[in-house]
C-alpha positions as CSV (number, residue, x, y, z in Angstrom):
1,M,186.1,43.0,262.9
2,Q,185.7,39.8,265.5
3,R,189.5,39.3,264.8
4,E,190.3,42.6,266.3
5,G,188.2,41.9,269.5
6,G,189.9,38.4,270.2
7,L,193.3,40.4,269.7
8,M,192.1,42.9,272.1
9,G,190.8,40.5,274.3
10,I,194.5,38.8,274.6
11,F,195.9,42.4,275.3
12,T,193.5,43.0,278.1
13,V,194.8,39.7,279.7
14,I,198.6,40.6,279.2
15,K,197.9,44.0,281.0
16,S,196.2,42.5,283.9
17,V,198.8,40.0,284.7
18,P,201.0,42.4,286.7
19,Q,197.8,42.9,288.6
20,F,197.3,39.3,289.2
21,F,201.0,39.1,290.9
22,E,200.3,42.2,292.8
23,L,197.6,40.1,294.6
24,F,200.4,37.8,296.1
25,K,201.6,40.6,298.2
26,E,200.6,41.0,302.0
27,G,198.1,43.4,302.5
28,K,196.3,42.7,299.1
29,E,193.5,40.5,298.0
30,V,190.5,40.1,295.5
31,A,187.6,42.5,295.7
32,N,185.2,39.6,296.0
33,S,187.3,37.1,298.1
34,A,184.2,35.3,299.8
35,T,182.9,34.5,296.3
36,W,186.4,33.2,295.2
37,K,186.8,31.2,298.4
38,N,183.3,29.6,298.0
39,R,184.0,28.7,294.4
40,T,187.0,26.9,295.4
41,I,185.5,25.0,298.0
42,A,182.8,24.1,295.6
43,T,185.4,23.0,293.1
44,N,187.1,20.9,295.8
45,A,183.8,19.0,296.8
46,V,183.0,18.5,293.1
47,L,186.5,17.0,292.4
48,A,186.2,14.8,295.7
49,I,182.6,13.7,294.6
50,F,183.9,13.0,291.2
51,G,187.1,10.9,292.4
52,T,185.0,9.1,294.7
53,A,182.5,7.9,292.1
54,L,185.2,6.9,289.6
55,G,187.0,4.9,292.3
56,L,183.7,3.0,293.4
57,A,182.8,2.6,289.9
58,K,185.9,0.8,289.1
59,A,185.8,-1.2,292.6
60,F,182.4,-2.5,291.7
61,G,183.2,-3.7,288.4
62,Y,181.9,-1.0,286.1
63,P,184.0,-1.5,282.9
64,L,186.2,1.8,282.5
65,E,188.5,1.8,279.6
66,L,191.3,3.0,281.7
67,D,194.1,0.7,283.4
68,N,195.1,1.4,286.8
69,G,198.1,3.1,286.0
70,T,196.2,5.5,284.0
71,V,194.0,6.2,287.0
72,Q,196.6,6.9,289.4
73,N,198.6,9.2,286.9
74,L,195.3,11.0,286.3
75,A,194.6,11.2,290.0
76,A,198.1,12.5,290.9
77,G,197.7,15.1,288.2
78,V,194.3,16.3,289.5
79,V,195.6,16.4,293.1
80,A,198.9,18.4,292.1
81,S,196.5,20.6,290.2
82,V,194.0,21.2,293.0
83,G,197.0,21.6,295.5
84,I,198.5,24.7,293.4
85,V,195.1,26.2,292.7
86,N,194.2,26.2,296.5
87,A,197.5,27.6,297.4
88,V,197.0,30.4,295.1
89,M,193.3,31.1,296.2
90,H,194.4,31.0,299.9
91,C,196.9,33.8,299.1
92,I,194.8,36.1,296.8
93,T,191.8,35.9,299.1
94,S,193.2,37.1,302.5
95,A,195.1,40.4,302.9
96,K,196.6,38.6,306.0
97,V,198.7,36.5,304.1
98,G,201.4,36.8,301.2
99,L,204.8,37.9,300.4
100,P,206.0,40.9,301.9
101,A,204.9,44.2,299.9
102,N,208.0,46.2,300.9
103,G,210.4,43.2,299.9
104,G,211.6,42.8,303.4
105,S,210.1,40.9,306.4
106,S,206.5,40.5,307.1
107,S,204.9,43.4,309.2
108,S,202.9,40.7,311.1
109,S,205.9,39.1,312.8
């Protein structure tokens, strides 16, 4: 019985994918955009603190089992991921930005 619930959950997610992409159109936004924006800001702050702490720990000689190349690659991956998530969040939390809803030029230009 639980397996069916998991399968139904997957179908629910699949059905919501078109609704997610609809949010990228100009004039559309998530219903609770302030909450999404606040969570994005909080996540950015936590990642900045974590990255700073990692760098300071390594600078002060704390024995991290990571070489410089691994740390740099990890940092680059985090920066790229945060950049993508921020771009998506800016787009889906504001009705003033996004892709033209009618497939033509933006109505705000």
